[in-house]
VMD Tcl script that builds the backbone (N, CA, C; Angstrom):
set m [mol new atoms 492]
animate dup $m
set s [atomselect $m all]
$s set {name element resname resid chain x y z} {
  {N N UNK 1 A -7.214 -23.049 -26.584}
  {CA C UNK 1 A -6.177 -22.271 -25.956}
  {C C UNK 1 A -6.399 -20.771 -26.179}
  {N N UNK 2 A -6.878 -20.404 -27.335}
  {CA C UNK 2 A -7.125 -18.990 -27.638}
  {C C UNK 2 A -8.128 -18.403 -26.645}
  {N N UNK 3 A -9.113 -19.213 -26.246}
  {CA C UNK 3 A -10.116 -18.748 -25.277}
  {C C UNK 3 A -9.453 -18.433 -23.931}
  {N N UNK 4 A -8.533 -19.298 -23.491}
  {CA C UNK 4 A -7.819 -19.049 -22.236}
  {C C UNK 4 A -6.905 -17.829 -22.356}
  {N N UNK 5 A -6.317 -17.650 -23.516}
  {CA C UNK 5 A -5.468 -16.484 -23.763}
  {C C UNK 5 A -6.292 -15.205 -23.617}
  {N N UNK 6 A -7.490 -15.215 -24.171}
  {CA C UNK 6 A -8.379 -14.042 -24.084}
  {C C UNK 6 A -8.811 -13.805 -22.643}
  {N N UNK 7 A -9.177 -14.891 -21.930}
  {CA C UNK 7 A -9.576 -14.756 -20.527}
  {C C UNK 7 A -8.426 -14.215 -19.688}
  {N N UNK 8 A -7.235 -14.709 -19.962}
  {CA C UNK 8 A -6.067 -14.249 -19.216}
  {C C UNK 8 A -5.837 -12.762 -19.463}
  {N N UNK 9 A -5.944 -12.347 -20.712}
  {CA C UNK 9 A -5.753 -10.936 -21.049}
  {C C UNK 9 A -6.805 -10.072 -20.345}
  {N N UNK 10 A -8.065 -10.503 -20.356}
  {CA C UNK 10 A -9.129 -9.744 -19.701}
  {C C UNK 10 A -8.884 -9.645 -18.198}
  {N N UNK 11 A -8.467 -10.761 -17.602}
  {CA C UNK 11 A -8.208 -10.779 -16.165}
  {C C UNK 11 A -7.045 -9.867 -15.805}
  {N N UNK 12 A -6.007 -9.922 -16.616}
  {CA C UNK 12 A -4.853 -9.070 -16.348}
  {C C UNK 12 A -5.192 -7.596 -16.537}
  {N N UNK 13 A -6.032 -7.278 -17.482}
  {CA C UNK 13 A -6.462 -5.887 -17.656}
  {C C UNK 13 A -7.270 -5.413 -16.452}
  {N N UNK 14 A -8.116 -6.292 -15.909}
  {CA C UNK 14 A -8.881 -5.944 -14.697}
  {C C UNK 14 A -7.933 -5.727 -13.521}
  {N N UNK 15 A -6.940 -6.595 -13.413}
  {CA C UNK 15 A -5.976 -6.460 -12.324}
  {C C UNK 15 A -5.160 -5.178 -12.473}
  {N N UNK 16 A -4.753 -4.877 -13.691}
  {CA C UNK 16 A -4.011 -3.644 -13.956}
  {C C UNK 16 A -4.850 -2.430 -13.586}
  {N N UNK 17 A -6.114 -2.450 -13.950}
  {CA C UNK 17 A -7.002 -1.334 -13.616}
  {C C UNK 17 A -7.141 -1.186 -12.097}
  {N N UNK 18 A -7.215 -2.297 -11.381}
  {CA C UNK 18 A -7.297 -2.238 -9.915}
  {C C UNK 18 A -6.017 -1.641 -9.333}
  {N N UNK 19 A -4.866 -2.006 -9.892}
  {CA C UNK 19 A -3.608 -1.409 -9.426}
  {C C UNK 19 A -3.570 0.091 -9.721}
  {N N UNK 20 A -4.097 0.488 -10.851}
  {CA C UNK 20 A -4.150 1.920 -11.168}
  {C C UNK 20 A -5.043 2.658 -10.184}
  {N N UNK 21 A -6.128 2.018 -9.761}
  {CA C UNK 21 A -7.014 2.630 -8.768}
  {C C UNK 21 A -6.306 2.745 -7.421}
  {N N UNK 22 A -5.513 1.739 -7.065}
  {CA C UNK 22 A -4.730 1.813 -5.824}
  {C C UNK 22 A -3.713 2.945 -5.929}
  {N N UNK 23 A -3.127 3.110 -7.099}
  {CA C UNK 23 A -2.181 4.206 -7.308}
  {C C UNK 23 A -2.864 5.553 -7.082}
  {N N UNK 24 A -4.069 5.703 -7.601}
  {CA C UNK 24 A -4.814 6.952 -7.386}
  {C C UNK 24 A -5.125 7.154 -5.904}
  {N N UNK 25 A -5.471 6.078 -5.211}
  {CA C UNK 25 A -5.713 6.178 -3.762}
  {C C UNK 25 A -4.424 6.593 -3.046}
  {N N UNK 26 A -3.302 6.040 -3.458}
  {CA C UNK 26 A -2.016 6.388 -2.841}
  {C C UNK 26 A -1.695 7.871 -3.066}
  {N N UNK 27 A -1.995 8.374 -4.247}
  {CA C UNK 27 A -1.764 9.793 -4.523}
  {C C UNK 27 A -2.682 10.669 -3.659}
  {N N UNK 28 A -3.932 10.227 -3.497}
  {CA C UNK 28 A -4.843 10.966 -2.604}
  {C C UNK 28 A -4.330 10.924 -1.173}
  {N N UNK 29 A -3.766 9.775 -0.795}
  {CA C UNK 29 A -3.230 9.632 0.559}
  {C C UNK 29 A -2.107 10.645 0.789}
  {N N UNK 30 A -1.292 10.875 -0.220}
  {CA C UNK 30 A -0.208 11.853 -0.099}
  {C C UNK 30 A -0.774 13.219 0.262}
  {N N UNK 31 A -1.807 13.632 -0.438}
  {CA C UNK 31 A -2.420 14.938 -0.159}
  {C C UNK 31 A -3.050 14.963 1.226}
  {N N UNK 32 A -3.694 13.880 1.604}
  {CA C UNK 32 A -4.331 13.812 2.927}
  {C C UNK 32 A -3.269 13.879 4.022}
  {N N UNK 33 A -2.160 13.190 3.816}
  {CA C UNK 33 A -1.073 13.235 4.801}
  {C C UNK 33 A -0.486 14.632 4.911}
  {N N UNK 34 A -0.337 15.306 3.794}
  {CA C UNK 34 A 0.203 16.664 3.808}
  {C C UNK 34 A -0.706 17.613 4.577}
  {N N UNK 35 A -2.015 17.354 4.497}
  {CA C UNK 35 A -2.994 18.218 5.149}
  {C C UNK 35 A -3.371 17.725 6.541}
  {N N UNK 36 A -2.802 16.599 6.976}
  {CA C UNK 36 A -3.041 16.019 8.307}
  {C C UNK 36 A -4.524 15.783 8.591}
  {N N UNK 37 A -5.219 15.206 7.635}
  {CA C UNK 37 A -6.645 14.915 7.793}
  {C C UNK 37 A -6.803 13.448 8.205}
  {N N UNK 38 A -6.796 13.212 9.505}
  {CA C UNK 38 A -6.776 11.862 10.057}
  {C C UNK 38 A -8.043 11.084 9.701}
  {N N UNK 39 A -9.200 11.703 9.795}
  {CA C UNK 39 A -10.452 11.008 9.497}
  {C C UNK 39 A -10.498 10.555 8.047}
  {N N UNK 40 A -10.091 11.441 7.153}
  {CA C UNK 40 A -10.066 11.079 5.734}
  {C C UNK 40 A -9.050 9.966 5.473}
  {N N UNK 41 A -7.951 9.989 6.210}
  {CA C UNK 41 A -6.932 8.944 6.074}
  {C C UNK 41 A -7.498 7.587 6.473}
  {N N UNK 42 A -8.275 7.559 7.537}
  {CA C UNK 42 A -8.898 6.311 7.974}
  {C C UNK 42 A -9.847 5.770 6.900}
  {N N UNK 43 A -10.653 6.640 6.324}
  {CA C UNK 43 A -11.591 6.222 5.280}
  {C C UNK 43 A -10.847 5.739 4.031}
  {N N UNK 44 A -9.798 6.440 3.670}
  {CA C UNK 44 A -9.012 6.053 2.513}
  {C C UNK 44 A -8.357 4.687 2.729}
  {N N UNK 45 A -7.908 4.446 3.940}
  {CA C UNK 45 A -7.294 3.161 4.263}
  {C C UNK 45 A -8.296 2.023 4.095}
  {N N UNK 46 A -9.539 2.266 4.444}
  {CA C UNK 46 A -10.586 1.256 4.234}
  {C C UNK 46 A -10.796 0.993 2.744}
  {N N UNK 47 A -10.784 2.058 1.948}
  {CA C UNK 47 A -10.906 1.905 0.493}
  {C C UNK 47 A -9.736 1.096 -0.064}
  {N N UNK 48 A -8.535 1.397 0.434}
  {CA C UNK 48 A -7.349 0.664 -0.018}
  {C C UNK 48 A -7.458 -0.817 0.330}
  {N N UNK 49 A -7.906 -1.095 1.532}
  {CA C UNK 49 A -8.036 -2.487 1.972}
  {C C UNK 49 A -9.010 -3.238 1.062}
  {N N UNK 50 A -10.128 -2.613 0.724}
  {CA C UNK 50 A -11.109 -3.240 -0.169}
  {C C UNK 50 A -10.503 -3.485 -1.551}
  {N N UNK 51 A -9.735 -2.525 -2.038}
  {CA C UNK 51 A -9.110 -2.659 -3.354}
  {C C UNK 51 A -8.059 -3.769 -3.348}
  {N N UNK 52 A -7.316 -3.904 -2.258}
  {CA C UNK 52 A -6.325 -4.983 -2.147}
  {C C UNK 52 A -7.023 -6.345 -2.139}
  {N N UNK 53 A -8.141 -6.437 -1.459}
  {CA C UNK 53 A -8.911 -7.687 -1.461}
  {C C UNK 53 A -9.391 -8.014 -2.880}
  {N N UNK 54 A -9.821 -6.995 -3.612}
  {CA C UNK 54 A -10.237 -7.188 -4.998}
  {C C UNK 54 A -9.067 -7.703 -5.844}
  {N N UNK 55 A -7.906 -7.108 -5.657}
  {CA C UNK 55 A -6.718 -7.539 -6.403}
  {C C UNK 55 A -6.378 -8.984 -6.070}
  {N N UNK 56 A -6.469 -9.346 -4.797}
  {CA C UNK 56 A -6.193 -10.736 -4.409}
  {C C UNK 56 A -7.155 -11.698 -5.086}
  {N N UNK 57 A -8.408 -11.314 -5.195}
  {CA C UNK 57 A -9.401 -12.140 -5.865}
  {C C UNK 57 A -9.081 -12.289 -7.352}
  {N N UNK 58 A -8.759 -11.182 -7.993}
  {CA C UNK 58 A -8.416 -11.213 -9.418}
  {C C UNK 58 A -7.145 -12.034 -9.629}
  {N N UNK 59 A -6.198 -11.896 -8.718}
  {CA C UNK 59 A -4.946 -12.651 -8.798}
  {C C UNK 59 A -5.236 -14.158 -8.751}
  {N N UNK 60 A -6.181 -14.553 -7.897}
  {CA C UNK 60 A -6.581 -15.959 -7.831}
  {C C UNK 60 A -7.163 -16.436 -9.158}
  {N N UNK 61 A -8.014 -15.601 -9.748}
  {CA C UNK 61 A -8.581 -15.931 -11.056}
  {C C UNK 61 A -7.484 -16.072 -12.110}
  {N N UNK 62 A -6.551 -15.134 -12.091}
  {CA C UNK 62 A -5.458 -15.154 -13.060}
  {C C UNK 62 A -4.611 -16.413 -12.911}
  {N N UNK 63 A -4.317 -16.792 -11.686}
  {CA C UNK 63 A -3.531 -18.004 -11.459}
  {C C UNK 63 A -4.284 -19.246 -11.929}
  {N N UNK 64 A -5.597 -19.270 -11.697}
  {CA C UNK 64 A -6.418 -20.398 -12.145}
  {C C UNK 64 A -6.386 -20.515 -13.677}
  {N N UNK 65 A -6.520 -19.391 -14.352}
  {CA C UNK 65 A -6.480 -19.389 -15.820}
  {C C UNK 65 A -5.083 -19.803 -16.307}
  {N N UNK 66 A -4.048 -19.308 -15.643}
  {CA C UNK 66 A -2.677 -19.653 -16.033}
  {C C UNK 66 A -2.423 -21.155 -15.863}
  {N N UNK 67 A -2.962 -21.739 -14.790}
  {CA C UNK 67 A -2.828 -23.198 -14.609}
  {C C UNK 67 A -3.539 -23.945 -15.722}
  {N N UNK 68 A -4.728 -23.462 -16.081}
  {CA C UNK 68 A -5.467 -24.075 -17.183}
  {C C UNK 68 A -4.712 -23.980 -18.491}
  {N N UNK 69 A -4.091 -22.842 -18.690}
  {CA C UNK 69 A -3.293 -22.633 -19.899}
  {C C UNK 69 A -2.084 -23.571 -19.915}
  {N N UNK 70 A -1.409 -23.703 -18.770}
  {CA C UNK 70 A -0.255 -24.604 -18.678}
  {C C UNK 70 A -0.691 -26.046 -18.919}
  {N N UNK 71 A -1.850 -26.414 -18.369}
  {CA C UNK 71 A -2.375 -27.774 -18.594}
  {C C UNK 71 A -2.668 -28.007 -20.070}
  {N N UNK 72 A -3.260 -27.019 -20.723}
  {CA C UNK 72 A -3.593 -27.178 -22.141}
  {C C UNK 72 A -2.334 -27.270 -23.009}
  {N N UNK 73 A -1.240 -26.715 -22.506}
  {CA C UNK 73 A 0.034 -26.793 -23.222}
  {C C UNK 73 A 0.807 -28.063 -22.863}
  {N N UNK 74 A 0.299 -28.786 -21.861}
  {CA C UNK 74 A 0.971 -30.001 -21.424}
  {C C UNK 74 A 2.202 -29.739 -20.586}
  {N N UNK 75 A 2.224 -28.597 -19.930}
  {CA C UNK 75 A 3.359 -28.229 -19.093}
  {C C UNK 75 A 2.948 -28.379 -17.640}
  {N N UNK 76 A 3.751 -29.088 -16.867}
  {CA C UNK 76 A 3.415 -29.327 -15.462}
  {C C UNK 76 A 3.853 -28.213 -14.532}
  {N N UNK 77 A 4.861 -27.478 -14.920}
  {CA C UNK 77 A 5.380 -26.432 -14.055}
  {C C UNK 77 A 4.544 -25.162 -14.159}
  {N N UNK 78 A 4.742 -24.316 -13.183}
  {CA C UNK 78 A 4.047 -23.030 -13.175}
  {C C UNK 78 A 4.777 -22.089 -14.129}
  {N N UNK 79 A 4.054 -21.593 -15.106}
  {CA C UNK 79 A 4.664 -20.726 -16.114}
  {C C UNK 79 A 4.495 -19.261 -15.751}
  {N N UNK 80 A 5.531 -18.490 -16.040}
  {CA C UNK 80 A 5.370 -17.050 -15.903}
  {C C UNK 80 A 4.818 -16.501 -17.222}
  {N N UNK 81 A 4.444 -15.254 -17.200}
  {CA C UNK 81 A 3.792 -14.657 -18.359}
  {C C UNK 81 A 4.696 -14.652 -19.591}
  {N N UNK 82 A 5.963 -14.372 -19.393}
  {CA C UNK 82 A 6.883 -14.326 -20.537}
  {C C UNK 82 A 6.987 -15.690 -21.205}
  {N N UNK 83 A 7.117 -16.739 -20.413}
  {CA C UNK 83 A 7.211 -18.090 -20.971}
  {C C UNK 83 A 5.899 -18.482 -21.635}
  {N N UNK 84 A 4.795 -18.172 -20.976}
  {CA C UNK 84 A 3.487 -18.533 -21.494}
  {C C UNK 84 A 3.185 -17.820 -22.810}
  {N N UNK 85 A 3.606 -16.561 -22.894}
  {CA C UNK 85 A 3.276 -15.781 -24.081}
  {C C UNK 85 A 3.978 -16.312 -25.331}
  {N N UNK 86 A 4.996 -17.133 -25.164}
  {CA C UNK 86 A 5.661 -17.742 -26.310}
  {C C UNK 86 A 4.706 -18.638 -27.096}
  {N N UNK 87 A 3.701 -19.145 -26.414}
  {CA C UNK 87 A 2.736 -20.041 -27.049}
  {C C UNK 87 A 1.562 -19.287 -27.664}
  {N N UNK 88 A 1.491 -17.969 -27.452}
  {CA C UNK 88 A 0.387 -17.166 -27.958}
  {C C UNK 88 A 0.620 -16.792 -29.418}
  {N N UNK 89 A -0.431 -16.276 -30.000}
  {CA C UNK 89 A -0.300 -15.735 -31.351}
  {C C UNK 89 A 0.589 -14.501 -31.296}
  {N N UNK 90 A 1.039 -14.061 -32.439}
  {CA C UNK 90 A 1.890 -12.863 -32.484}
  {C C UNK 90 A 1.149 -11.662 -31.914}
  {N N UNK 91 A -0.120 -11.568 -32.250}
  {CA C UNK 91 A -0.941 -10.478 -31.713}
  {C C UNK 91 A -1.049 -10.596 -30.197}
  {N N UNK 92 A -1.240 -11.830 -29.723}
  {CA C UNK 92 A -1.333 -12.067 -28.278}
  {C C UNK 92 A -0.052 -11.694 -27.560}
  {N N UNK 93 A 1.088 -12.045 -28.139}
  {CA C UNK 93 A 2.373 -11.692 -27.535}
  {C C UNK 93 A 2.528 -10.175 -27.427}
  {N N UNK 94 A 2.129 -9.468 -28.470}
  {CA C UNK 94 A 2.235 -8.002 -28.458}
  {C C UNK 94 A 1.319 -7.407 -27.382}
  {N N UNK 95 A 0.101 -7.948 -27.265}
  {CA C UNK 95 A -0.843 -7.443 -26.258}
  {C C UNK 95 A -0.308 -7.689 -24.854}
  {N N UNK 96 A 0.217 -8.902 -24.619}
  {CA C UNK 96 A 0.733 -9.208 -23.292}
  {C C UNK 96 A 2.000 -8.420 -22.987}
  {N N UNK 97 A 2.792 -8.149 -23.978}
  {CA C UNK 97 A 3.980 -7.323 -23.781}
  {C C UNK 97 A 3.568 -5.922 -23.346}
  {N N UNK 98 A 2.530 -5.396 -23.955}
  {CA C UNK 98 A 2.029 -4.069 -23.587}
  {C C UNK 98 A 1.446 -4.077 -22.171}
  {N N UNK 99 A 0.696 -5.122 -21.852}
  {CA C UNK 99 A 0.124 -5.229 -20.502}
  {C C UNK 99 A 1.254 -5.313 -19.468}
  {N N UNK 100 A 2.261 -6.128 -19.774}
  {CA C UNK 100 A 3.396 -6.273 -18.854}
  {C C UNK 100 A 4.087 -4.930 -18.650}
  {N N UNK 101 A 4.285 -4.193 -19.713}
  {CA C UNK 101 A 4.914 -2.881 -19.629}
  {C C UNK 101 A 4.077 -1.928 -18.767}
  {N N UNK 102 A 2.767 -1.960 -18.962}
  {CA C UNK 102 A 1.865 -1.121 -18.162}
  {C C UNK 102 A 1.923 -1.504 -16.682}
  {N N UNK 103 A 1.995 -2.813 -16.412}
  {CA C UNK 103 A 2.108 -3.280 -15.032}
  {C C UNK 103 A 3.382 -2.749 -14.391}
  {N N UNK 104 A 4.498 -2.893 -15.087}
  {CA C UNK 104 A 5.785 -2.445 -14.549}
  {C C UNK 104 A 5.739 -0.948 -14.268}
  {N N UNK 105 A 5.222 -0.189 -15.202}
  {CA C UNK 105 A 5.134 1.267 -15.036}
  {C C UNK 105 A 4.253 1.638 -13.845}
  {N N UNK 106 A 3.094 0.989 -13.739}
  {CA C UNK 106 A 2.158 1.283 -12.649}
  {C C UNK 106 A 2.744 0.898 -11.299}
  {N N UNK 107 A 3.362 -0.270 -11.220}
  {CA C UNK 107 A 3.936 -0.737 -9.955}
  {C C UNK 107 A 5.103 0.159 -9.532}
  {N N UNK 108 A 5.931 0.571 -10.467}
  {CA C UNK 108 A 7.041 1.467 -10.137}
  {C C UNK 108 A 6.522 2.803 -9.606}
  {N N UNK 109 A 5.494 3.341 -10.233}
  {CA C UNK 109 A 4.905 4.604 -9.757}
  {C C UNK 109 A 4.283 4.415 -8.379}
  {N N UNK 110 A 3.629 3.280 -8.174}
  {CA C UNK 110 A 3.026 2.981 -6.870}
  {C C UNK 110 A 4.108 2.881 -5.789}
  {N N UNK 111 A 5.215 2.245 -6.100}
  {CA C UNK 111 A 6.329 2.160 -5.145}
  {C C UNK 111 A 6.831 3.556 -4.793}
  {N N UNK 112 A 6.969 4.408 -5.796}
  {CA C UNK 112 A 7.459 5.765 -5.564}
  {C C UNK 112 A 6.520 6.550 -4.650}
  {N N UNK 113 A 5.217 6.479 -4.946}
  {CA C UNK 113 A 4.229 7.217 -4.151}
  {C C UNK 113 A 4.160 6.644 -2.732}
  {N N UNK 114 A 4.204 5.325 -2.606}
  {CA C UNK 114 A 4.169 4.715 -1.277}
  {C C UNK 114 A 5.406 5.075 -0.465}
  {N N UNK 115 A 6.542 5.190 -1.118}
  {CA C UNK 115 A 7.767 5.605 -0.425}
  {C C UNK 115 A 7.615 7.037 0.100}
  {N N UNK 116 A 7.053 7.906 -0.717}
  {CA C UNK 116 A 6.796 9.282 -0.281}
  {C C UNK 116 A 5.829 9.292 0.900}
  {N N UNK 117 A 4.763 8.494 0.809}
  {CA C UNK 117 A 3.793 8.430 1.900}
  {C C UNK 117 A 4.430 7.908 3.183}
  {N N UNK 118 A 5.304 6.930 3.046}
  {CA C UNK 118 A 6.009 6.395 4.211}
  {C C UNK 118 A 6.843 7.490 4.873}
  {N N UNK 119 A 7.526 8.283 4.069}
  {CA C UNK 119 A 8.331 9.381 4.598}
  {C C UNK 119 A 7.451 10.402 5.308}
  {N N UNK 120 A 6.317 10.734 4.700}
  {CA C UNK 120 A 5.391 11.691 5.327}
  {C C UNK 120 A 4.869 11.164 6.664}
  {N N UNK 121 A 4.549 9.875 6.714}
  {CA C UNK 121 A 4.051 9.278 7.952}
  {C C UNK 121 A 5.147 9.296 9.023}
  {N N UNK 122 A 6.366 8.931 8.649}
  {CA C UNK 122 A 7.472 8.951 9.618}
  {C C UNK 122 A 7.702 10.364 10.140}
  {N N UNK 123 A 7.662 11.345 9.244}
  {CA C UNK 123 A 7.842 12.731 9.669}
  {C C UNK 123 A 6.739 13.155 10.633}
  {N N UNK 124 A 5.513 12.744 10.348}
  {CA C UNK 124 A 4.388 13.078 11.233}
  {C C UNK 124 A 4.571 12.435 12.601}
  {N N UNK 125 A 5.000 11.185 12.610}
  {CA C UNK 125 A 5.222 10.499 13.887}
  {C C UNK 125 A 6.353 11.147 14.684}
  {N N UNK 126 A 7.396 11.560 13.995}
  {CA C UNK 126 A 8.490 12.254 14.680}
  {C C UNK 126 A 8.004 13.574 15.270}
  {N N UNK 127 A 7.160 14.286 14.539}
  {CA C UNK 127 A 6.618 15.550 15.047}
  {C C UNK 127 A 5.739 15.296 16.273}
  {N N UNK 128 A 4.916 14.256 16.193}
  {CA C UNK 128 A 4.052 13.923 17.332}
  {C C UNK 128 A 4.908 13.562 18.547}
  {N N UNK 129 A 5.940 12.760 18.337}
  {CA C UNK 129 A 6.838 12.384 19.429}
  {C C UNK 129 A 7.507 13.622 20.024}
  {N N UNK 130 A 7.963 14.522 19.152}
  {CA C UNK 130 A 8.583 15.764 19.601}
  {C C UNK 130 A 7.589 16.577 20.432}
  {N N UNK 131 A 6.350 16.693 19.941}
  {CA C UNK 131 A 5.324 17.462 20.651}
  {C C UNK 131 A 5.010 16.847 22.006}
  {N N UNK 132 A 4.933 15.527 22.046}
  {CA C UNK 132 A 4.673 14.850 23.318}
  {C C UNK 132 A 5.819 15.071 24.296}
  {N N UNK 133 A 7.040 15.021 23.788}
  {CA C UNK 133 A 8.188 15.270 24.656}
  {C C UNK 133 A 8.139 16.663 25.251}
  {N N UNK 134 A 7.764 17.648 24.453}
  {CA C UNK 134 A 7.662 19.016 24.948}
  {C C UNK 134 A 6.558 19.117 26.002}
  {N N UNK 135 A 5.411 18.500 25.720}
  {CA C UNK 135 A 4.299 18.568 26.670}
  {C C UNK 135 A 4.619 17.840 27.964}
  {N N UNK 136 A 5.236 16.678 27.869}
  {CA C UNK 136 A 5.529 15.930 29.091}
  {C C UNK 136 A 6.632 16.587 29.892}
  {N N UNK 137 A 7.611 17.198 29.241}
  {CA C UNK 137 A 8.663 17.885 29.995}
  {C C UNK 137 A 8.101 19.124 30.675}
  {N N UNK 138 A 7.097 19.740 30.088}
  {CA C UNK 138 A 6.472 20.910 30.704}
  {C C UNK 138 A 5.700 20.510 31.949}
  {N N UNK 139 A 5.093 19.330 31.956}
  {CA C UNK 139 A 4.312 18.910 33.119}
  {C C UNK 139 A 5.192 18.298 34.190}
  {N N UNK 140 A 6.347 17.769 33.823}
  {CA C UNK 140 A 7.179 17.083 34.794}
  {C C UNK 140 A 7.863 18.052 35.744}
  {N N UNK 141 A 8.417 19.134 35.291}
  {CA C UNK 141 A 9.124 20.019 36.205}
  {C C UNK 141 A 8.693 21.455 36.083}
  {N N UNK 142 A 7.726 21.715 35.294}
  {CA C UNK 142 A 7.381 23.104 35.031}
  {C C UNK 142 A 6.101 23.536 35.697}
  {N N UNK 143 A 5.801 22.985 36.848}
  {CA C UNK 143 A 4.573 23.377 37.542}
  {C C UNK 143 A 4.736 24.734 38.213}
  {N N UNK 144 A 3.703 25.191 38.888}
  {CA C UNK 144 A 3.716 26.504 39.530}
  {C C UNK 144 A 3.949 26.403 41.031}
  {N N UNK 145 A 4.398 25.244 41.478}
  {CA C UNK 145 A 4.594 25.092 42.922}
  {C C UNK 145 A 5.790 25.935 43.377}
  {N N UNK 146 A 5.779 26.312 44.662}
  {CA C UNK 146 A 6.832 27.163 45.179}
  {C C UNK 146 A 7.994 26.337 45.716}
  {N N UNK 147 A 7.773 25.083 45.939}
  {CA C UNK 147 A 8.828 24.272 46.515}
  {C C UNK 147 A 9.367 23.291 45.486}
  {N N UNK 148 A 10.636 23.037 45.563}
  {CA C UNK 148 A 11.269 22.059 44.673}
  {C C UNK 148 A 10.735 20.667 44.971}
  {N N UNK 149 A 10.414 20.413 46.244}
  {CA C UNK 149 A 9.881 19.107 46.618}
  {C C UNK 149 A 8.548 18.852 45.934}
  {N N UNK 150 A 7.730 19.903 45.801}
  {CA C UNK 150 A 6.439 19.760 45.128}
  {C C UNK 150 A 6.644 19.401 43.665}
  {N N UNK 151 A 7.637 19.969 43.029}
  {CA C UNK 151 A 7.921 19.675 41.617}
  {C C UNK 151 A 8.336 18.227 41.461}
  {N N UNK 152 A 9.142 17.741 42.400}
  {CA C UNK 152 A 9.563 16.345 42.324}
  {C C UNK 152 A 8.391 15.418 42.569}
  {N N UNK 153 A 7.521 15.771 43.489}
  {CA C UNK 153 A 6.378 14.912 43.770}
  {C C UNK 153 A 5.403 14.910 42.600}
  {N N UNK 154 A 5.344 16.033 41.854}
  {CA C UNK 154 A 4.494 16.086 40.669}
  {C C UNK 154 A 4.981 15.088 39.636}
  {N N UNK 155 A 6.306 15.010 39.457}
  {CA C UNK 155 A 6.828 14.077 38.462}
  {C C UNK 155 A 6.574 12.646 38.881}
  {N N UNK 156 A 6.524 12.378 40.173}
  {CA C UNK 156 A 6.245 11.024 40.646}
  {C C UNK 156 A 4.773 10.675 40.501}
  {N N UNK 157 A 3.906 11.659 40.427}
  {CA C UNK 157 A 2.469 11.415 40.316}
  {C C UNK 157 A 2.044 10.995 38.908}
  {N N UNK 158 A 2.894 11.244 37.900}
  {CA C UNK 158 A 2.555 10.844 36.528}
  {C C UNK 158 A 2.535 9.328 36.439}
  {N N UNK 159 A 1.377 8.770 36.239}
  {CA C UNK 159 A 1.232 7.321 36.184}
  {C C UNK 159 A 1.439 6.764 34.789}
  {N N UNK 160 A 1.367 7.613 33.796}
  {CA C UNK 160 A 1.439 7.153 32.414}
  {C C UNK 160 A 2.700 7.651 31.737}
  {N N UNK 161 A 3.240 6.817 30.902}
  {CA C UNK 161 A 4.356 7.243 30.056}
  {C C UNK 161 A 3.734 7.851 28.803}
  {N N UNK 162 A 3.801 9.142 28.678}
  {CA C UNK 162 A 3.144 9.827 27.580}
  {C C UNK 162 A 3.738 9.460 26.230}
  {N N UNK 163 A 4.948 8.937 26.201}
  {CA C UNK 163 A 5.574 8.554 24.941}
  {C C UNK 163 A 4.988 7.283 24.383}
  {N N UNK 164 A 4.374 6.484 25.210}
  {CA C UNK 164 A 3.818 5.211 24.741}
  {C C UNK 164 A 2.762 5.492 23.736}
}
mol reanalyze $m
mol bondsrecalc $m
mol representation Tube
mol addrep $m
């Protein structure tokens, strides 16, 4: 059982480190959004996607180890970390408590940064929508034709909804 406890701790530390890397990517995303660097945002999104796939893989490993640990304890149900750590050594419980605390702290910070990024993205989309509205209203009735009929026919010639 001690071997599974060690494997679980190592796996959780790897997962925590991956979450910390995602947090750093999210912080970089904030700066990129502030500077409106679309190309860099696309590249960063690819990095994030790869990191999420890595986390999913590590999560699978962690669940496999946790099932093995539950089996070795003779427990049929799926155990959470708090319940499982009751069976660990005192040192193991302290280590897992620290890891859990680090996870909570990292996830809370990630939520905060992602919320900020969401707000920045919404603001950017609203600005783009506003800009499109200004541009489309300028083309719809603001032509240089001398007749009002020409202005109306110009608005009928627009085949695309620029807001889409």
